[in-house]
C-alpha positions as CSV (number, residue, x, y, z in Angstrom):
1,M,20.5,-2.8,-14.4
2,E,19.4,-4.2,-11.0
3,S,16.7,-2.3,-9.1
4,F,16.7,-1.5,-5.4
5,F,13.0,-1.8,-5.5
6,D,11.8,-5.4,-5.7
7,A,8.4,-5.5,-7.4
8,N,7.7,-9.0,-6.0
9,Q,8.3,-7.8,-2.4
10,A,6.0,-4.8,-3.0
11,Q,3.3,-7.0,-4.5
12,G,3.6,-9.4,-1.5
13,L,3.2,-6.5,1.0
14,R,0.3,-5.1,-0.9
15,D,-1.4,-8.5,-1.1
16,R,-0.9,-9.1,2.6
17,A,-2.3,-5.7,3.5
18,N,-5.3,-6.2,1.2
19,G,-5.8,-9.7,2.7
20,Q,-5.8,-8.3,6.2
21,L,-8.2,-5.5,5.3
22,N,-10.5,-8.0,3.5
23,A,-10.4,-10.4,6.5
24,F,-11.3,-7.5,8.8
25,I,-14.2,-6.5,6.6
26,D,-15.3,-10.2,6.5
27,N,-15.2,-10.4,10.3
28,V,-17.3,-7.3,10.6
29,E,-19.8,-8.7,8.2
30,D,-19.8,-12.0,10.2
31,L,-20.5,-10.0,13.3
32,T,-23.4,-8.2,11.8
33,N,-24.8,-11.4,10.5
34,A,-24.5,-13.0,14.0
35,L,-26.6,-10.1,15.3
36,K,-29.4,-10.7,12.7
37,D,-31.7,-12.3,15.3
38,V,-31.3,-9.4,17.7
39,D,-34.3,-7.1,16.9
40,T,-33.9,-3.9,18.8
41,P,-34.0,-0.5,17.2
42,D,-30.5,0.4,18.4
43,I,-29.0,-2.8,16.9
44,A,-30.8,-2.4,13.6
45,R,-29.5,1.2,13.4
46,V,-25.9,0.0,14.1
47,K,-26.2,-2.8,11.6
48,A,-27.4,-0.5,8.9
49,K,-24.4,1.9,9.6
50,V,-22.0,-1.0,9.6
51,K,-23.3,-2.4,6.3
52,L,-22.9,1.0,4.7
53,A,-19.4,1.3,6.1
54,V,-18.4,-2.1,4.9
55,S,-19.6,-1.3,1.5
56,A,-17.8,1.9,1.4
57,A,-14.6,0.3,2.7
58,R,-14.7,-2.4,0.0
59,S,-15.2,0.2,-2.7
60,A,-12.4,2.4,-1.3
61,L,-10.1,-0.6,-1.2
62,A,-10.8,-1.4,-4.8
63,D,-10.4,2.3,-5.9
64,G,-7.3,2.7,-3.8
65,A,-5.6,-0.3,-5.4
66,T,-6.4,1.1,-8.9
67,Q,-5.1,4.6,-8.0
68,V,-1.9,3.1,-6.5
69,K,-1.2,1.1,-9.6
70,A,-1.7,4.1,-11.8
71,R,0.6,6.3,-9.7
72,A,3.2,3.6,-9.5
73,R,3.2,3.1,-13.2
74,E,3.5,6.9,-13.8
75,A,6.4,7.2,-11.3
76,T,8.1,4.3,-12.9
77,Q,7.8,5.8,-16.4
78,T,9.0,9.2,-15.2
79,T,12.0,7.7,-13.4
80,D,12.8,5.6,-16.4
81,A,12.7,8.6,-18.7
82,F,14.9,10.6,-16.3
83,V,17.5,7.8,-16.1
84,R,17.6,7.4,-19.9
85,D,17.9,11.1,-20.5
86,N,20.5,11.8,-17.7
87,P,22.5,8.6,-17.1
88,W,25.6,10.4,-15.9
89,A,23.7,12.5,-13.4
90,V,22.1,9.4,-12.0
91,V,25.5,7.8,-11.7
92,G,26.8,10.9,-9.8
93,I,23.7,10.9,-7.5
94,A,24.2,7.2,-6.8
95,A,27.9,7.8,-6.1
96,L,27.1,10.6,-3.7
97,I,24.5,8.6,-1.9
98,G,26.9,5.6,-1.6
99,L,29.6,8.0,-0.3
100,G,27.2,9.4,2.3
101,V,26.1,5.9,3.4
102,G,29.7,4.8,3.6
103,I,30.7,7.8,5.8
104,F,27.6,7.3,8.0
105,A,28.3,3.6,8.4
106,G,31.9,4.2,9.1
107,R,31.1,6.6,11.9
108,R,28.5,4.3,13.5
109,S,31.0,1.4,13.7
110,D,33.5,3.5,15.7
């Protein structure tokens, strides 16, 4: 059975999003490192806040990825169990969705 959901595409999107977030965090760290020679109380206070925020962001990113994987796995197992237990109901739902999309597409082309 072919899936509408392409796991490779989802993985690619997640990897790109994580890459962009990591690049942003790296850029913020580079900025704070560039300011290491500036020795004013205000800059020191901002650098400390930014370092805490970067650390929290990296931790949240790692935790978020773990939670997303766990929820996706759970949803996949639940869906698989439903489809195996109710194959004809799934066929009927798919047919209704297909009919609705067909009607909608037919009206849009007029």
